N, C-alpha and C positions, 0 to 999 in steps of 0.2 A: 322089538326090541326089549330086551329084559331090563330089569330094573337097573342090575350091578354095570351093565354095559352102559345104559343111557346115562348113570350120572358118573360114570367113569369120562365120559366126554362131557358132560358139564363141568365137572370138578376141574378137567384140562384147560375148559377156556378160563374158567375163575382164574386158575394158575397165573395163565399169560396175563389175565389183565392186570391182578395183585402185584404181579413183577413189574409190567408198563407203569403203574403208578408209586410205585415205591420210592423213587428217584427224588419224586415233587414234594414228597413229605418230611424231606431232607431241610427245608429252608427255614424249620420254624428253631432248629437250631442253630443257626448264625443269630435269631434273635435273642435268644436265652445267651450268645455269647457275648451280644453288644451292651447286654443290659448286666452282666455280670453273676449271671443267675446259675450259677454251676451246680446247684443240687438239682436242675431240671434237666440237664444234660440227657439223664440217664433215664429218666421217665419218656423224653421226646423221642429220644432213638429207638426205644423200645419198639415203636409205629413202625418205622421205615423198614427196621428189623426182621418184625414178625410178616410185614408184607412180603416180601424180599424173599425171607427164606421158606416161608408159607407157599409163596407164588411160584417158587423154584421145587419144591415138591409133589403140590398138585400138577404142576405143567409136566412133570417126568411121568405122569401116569399115560400108559399105552393106550392112544387110541387112533382110530382110522380115522385120516380127514374126509373120507366119503359120508363119513358117519353125520357130521354136525349140521344139525336142521336148524331151522327156524325157531324153535320149540327149545329145543338145547338154549340156542343164543339167548333166548327169555329168561329161560331161568338162571344161568349164569350171571346176567344181569342183575336176578331180585338175587341172587346170592352176594353178588357183590358188594350192593350197598348194604346187605345185613353186616358184612366183614367188613366194611369201612366202620359201619358204627361200632361194633364189637370189639375191635381193634384199638379203635380210635379214644376210645372212652379208659381205655388205660392210664392215662396221665392224670383224668379227674380222680380216678379212684385213687392214686398213689398220694398226689400232690395234697388233694382236698381230703381224703378221709373220707369219701363218701359211699352210700349203697351204691350195687352194681345197678339197682332200678336208675337210680337219678344219675349215674355219671351215663347209661346206655342212651337216655332221655337225652343227653345233652349232646353226646354225640351221634344219636340220630337226626335231632333238631340240625347240629350243624352241616352236614351231608347232605341233606334232604332240604337244605333252603329254609327251613323255616324256624322263625325267630321267637319261639319259644325257650324258657330258660327256669329251669328248676334252684338256681346258683342262689345266693344268698351274699350280701357284703360282697360286691365284684368288684367295689372299687378298691379293694383290700388284697383282691389276686396277683399273683403275679403276673408281670407283665407277658412271659411269654407265651402262657397260657392262658392268657385275653386273646393273645395273638391269635393261638392254635385255633381257640374258637371261630373266630373270624375266616382264617386261612382256609379251614376245611369247609368252610361254608362257600369261599370264592372258588377252590377246588373242584367243589361238586356242582357249581354251577357250569365250570369249564367241561366237567363229566357228562352233564343233561346235555349241554349244546353238541357233543360233539356225537354221543349215544344217539339223540333226536334227528339229526341228520341224517347217522348211518342207518336207523331204523327206516326213517321218511323214506329212503331211495327203495324201500323192499316194495312201495305203494306203487300201482300201475297208476295211479295222477302225477300229472305233472310236476317236477319240484323244480326249482332253479337251475338253467342249466349249466353254469359256472363249478356247479358241486355235484352236475350227476353223474356220475361214473361210467366206465366204458361197459364194466362187465358187475354184474350181479354177483357177490358173495355173503354166504351165511355167516363168516366169522366176522364176531364183532372188532377186535383190534387192527386186522389190516383195514377194515371198512372206515376205522377211526381216524388210523393213521392216514390213509388216503384221502378223505373226506375234509378233513379236521385242521391242516395245519394252517392254512390261511385265516380261519377263523379264530385259532387260538392266538395268534397273531392281533387280530381285531380286538380279542377280549384284552388282551394286556393291556394293547394301547388304550382302550376305553377308560379301562381303571385309572392309568396315570392320569387319563384329562380328567376323572371324576377327583381326582385328588387337588386337582388344580383349581379345579369349581368350588370342592367344599372348602380350602385354605382362602377363599376372597371372604368368607365370613368371619377370618380370622382365628380361627382353629388351628390350634397347634399341629404340626405332621405328624404326630403319634395318632392323635383320634383321627385325623385327616385320612391318614393311611387306612384304620379300622373303618370307618364309616364308608369310604369309597369300595375297598372289599366286600364287604357287606352290602353297598347298596347296588353296586352291577352285577353282582350275584343276587339280588331281588331274597338276600339270606333275614337281614334283622338283627345280627348280634350287635352291640356298642360298647365301646370299652366302660361303660359308666352306668351305676346303676339309676333307674328311674326314666329309660328311656331318652328321645331325643330331648322330648319338654325340659329335661335337667341341663341341658346348655342354657337355656333362656336366651335363644339368639336365634330371633324370626328371622333371619336373614340367612344362618343356616337351613332354616327349613324350606324356605322357597327354593334354595339353592338345590338342596336333596330332591324336588320335584324331578327336576330333568334327569337328575342320575337312576332315580328308579324309572323313568320311562325309559332311557336306553335302555336299561336290564330288562323292560318286557316287550323291546322288539325284535324282530327278527335280525340274529348280529347278522345273517349273510345280505342284506339288506345294506349293510354297513360296507361291506368289502363290494358289493357290487357298485356303489356310490362310488367309492373311491375308484375302481380299476374303470367306471364309463364315464369319469370326472362330471356326472351330474348327478343332483338328487333323484334317488329313485323311492325315497320311501313313502311318498304319498301316492304313486301306482299300486303298490301294495295294499290288498284289501283288508289284511288285517290291520293296519297299520290307520286306516281310514278308520275300522270301527274302533279302534282302541283311543280315536282321536274324540270321536263320536260318544262313546260309551263316558269317558273322562269329564267330557263338559257339560251332558247331559248330569249324570251322576252329582258331580260336584254343585250344579245348581241345586238339585234336591235335597242333598243334605245342609248346605246350606241356607236355604228355606227351611227346613225343617229347625235346624237349630236355631234360628233368627224367631219364630212363630210359636214353634210347639217348647222349645226348653228357654227363649226367652234370653239368649246367649247376647252380647253385645255383637255391635255389627263386622267389628274387625274381627273379634274373636271367632265367631261364627264361619267369615271368611278362612282364617288362619288353619280352624283346626277341621271344617267341612272339606277345603281344595286337599290338604296334605293327607286327611284319614283316605278320604276318596282316591288318591292316587295311591296309596300304601296298600288297601285291600284290592285294586285291580289289576296292581302289577305283581299283587303278592311277596310284599316286602314288609315284614316284620317292623319296622319303624313304628313308633304312636307318638303323637305331641298332644294325646288326650284321654282321659279317661271315660272309654266307650260305656261302662256302666250309668254313667251320669245320662249317655245320650236315650233320646226317645225310642221306643221299643219299635217303633215301625221304622226309624232311621236306623236300626242294627237288621233288621229282616231287610231291609232295601239293600245295605252294606253285604251280607251274606250271600244275595244272589250274583251281585257282582264278581264278589271273592271266591266264588263258587266258578263262574267262567273263567276269571284269571286272564292273563296275558300270551302274548303271542306263542304258537309253537316256533322251534327254533332260536329260542330266547332262553333267558334263565329263569321267568317265571312259571309259576303252576299253574292249578286248575283244568280246566276242562279245554282250554285253548281255544282263542276266538276262530281259529280257522275251523275246528270240528264244532263249534256252533253254528259258522257261516254255512257250512257245508250242510248241516241236519236241517238247517231253515230252509237252504236252497232243495234237500230232498221232500220236505212235507210239501212244499209248493210244487214241485214236481210230480208227486203224488197225486194232490189234489185234481191237479192238470189233467191227468193221465184219466182219473174219475169220471171228468167229467165228458170225455170223448169215447167214439165207438174205438172198440176193440183191437180195430184195423189200422188207426190213426197212429202213427205213430210222433209220441211225442220227444225232442231230444231232450236229456239232460246237460245244461248249460256250467260249463267251468274254468273260471280263468279265461274268460271270452270265447270258448271254443266247445264243441260237440262232446261228449264223452259217451263211448256206446255204454249199453245199458250192461252187457256182462261185465263190464269195470266198474260204473257209478254204483250199483246195487252192493256189490259186495265193498266197498269203501264205506256207502252209506250206514251197511250192518255193522262195519268196525266202528264206527263214530258213535252210532245209536248205543250199540254195546256199552262202550265205556261211560258214556251217560248213564244208563240205566245202573250198571254194576257201582258208581260213583253214588248214585241216590240209598243205594240197597245200601251201601258201607256205612252211610251218614246215616243211616235208622238204625241198623243193627247196634253200631257204637254209641249212639243214645241210649235203646234201651238196653243194653248191658250197663251203661254207667248208673242211670235210673233204677235198675235191679239191684244193683248193688251199694246204692250210696246210702248212707244212717241218715243222714238231713235231708230235707227239700232242697233244692236247688229251683233255679231260675230255668226254665227248659231254653228260652228264648238265648241267654246266656249260653247254655251247654251246647245248643247248636251250632252258635257261632263261633264256638272255639273247635268244634268238631271240625267245621267245614275248612276252618282256617289251616288245621293240619293234614287235612285231605289235600287242599290247595297249596300245602308247601309256603303258608302266609306267616303266621307265628303272630299278626296284631290276634289279641285278646281282651275280649270283654269283661273277664275276671273270673272266670272258671279255672282255667290252669295256675298253677301254683304249688309250691314245696309241700302245702299241707294238705293237697289233694288226698283221696285213698289209692293203695299200693293198684289196684284194679284199675284207675281212672288212668293212671302212670303208664300200665300196659295198653289199656286200649288205645292211648295216645300216639305211644312208639308203634304199635301196630300200624295206625291209620294214617302217620306220617311217613313210613315205609311202601306203604300199599298206595298212596296218596303220589308219591314222586315219579311211581312208576308206571302211571296212569293205570293201575290195578291188574291187568292183564298179566304182566308179567309174572307175579306172585301167584296168582293161581294158577296158573300154569306149573309153576313150582311146586304147588301142594298137590294138583292133580298127577305129574311126575312121580312124586313122593309116593302115592298110594295107589297107582297104576303101572306107572313106567310107561313107555312109549310102545307102540304097535310098529 
């Protein structure tokens, strides 16, 4: 297939997805009307207009339905997140009069659910623009859940029965509509519940709404400067922990619990691993703060438990200055942030399902190495034997994502170190790069408005590639270079 024909299909699929998402971006206009910020109506209205208009133009490109393959779907998804960020940065440029790079950084951080920000004087920003930041994180979380379910159905390993389609389609939008409606309802309900939980800490409704949108999407944007600690509310910090955990649990489990009228969470391997990691990691971080950093016990527990949950769930909330943490603690947190939360949730990172699958694959390989070649060693997954012809490709795909993620961190680190004029703490830099790759946004101190231009673009790219598990972006560039056979 030639390059022109290939990308006519990709752009057609992209147009369909942009048209689909455009009505959802209108909601911010209501916020501008409520707060009488009339001068923001036009900048905010440009986004849904461009989404819809551009989507209609791209969707009109002639394409044969039979030409839609998995690689074209991946290319359209990679372009979709890039289009989200490029169009959504327009309100930041118009209202705040900031450079394109800074506006794109903010929008990419929003759509990828990363809590990094280059904006200063957040407390002085118009409320509708503050809401736009957290709202695109919430929309990005909704989109990534729907997309992850749709992509998961292309795996030959079992997925949850209530969400497995009767037939497999390479088209993204039909798959999202068919598989995601129940999950959307769960997502909205959990957001409402999160608002109620947060308001128990006597936080105003406006702040509670923004924190809930950001927390359940494991995003990290908040409507005040200085992070969560600026609220000076210990109760709020502890109440945000279950909100972050909910965002990092497979959302299909919430629906199954409601459907079956019984708790299904602890039967899921990812949830069990998440709980084990959170408990173990929190104890280690608290111990480091107590015995190495000499924190007071109450402060060590408060910061250790909250920050461990924030990095594991890849939520960008912070109640501590990580630059003051011991280096060994930063490295420890980096490891868990790299792993991330569950697949099928809004959390980023490699995902616990991939780590569990990789661990089983390693054990399986070594078991086969110690028996005769004539002996068949079964691969066990979710309590059943999986045929070798299914297990090996799935293991290869998981290991490929892990390897590509490590390479991405290495290349990004080397590029920034090469162009950085002054020396910087490599531990801090790697922490922030992994945070970007894992769509987390917790910062140890490198990311900020004054970092070099090249560093900003490296982080934009890492946030983009990390949210999509690396492969779709690589497929996109491969298609640009050679098209498709």
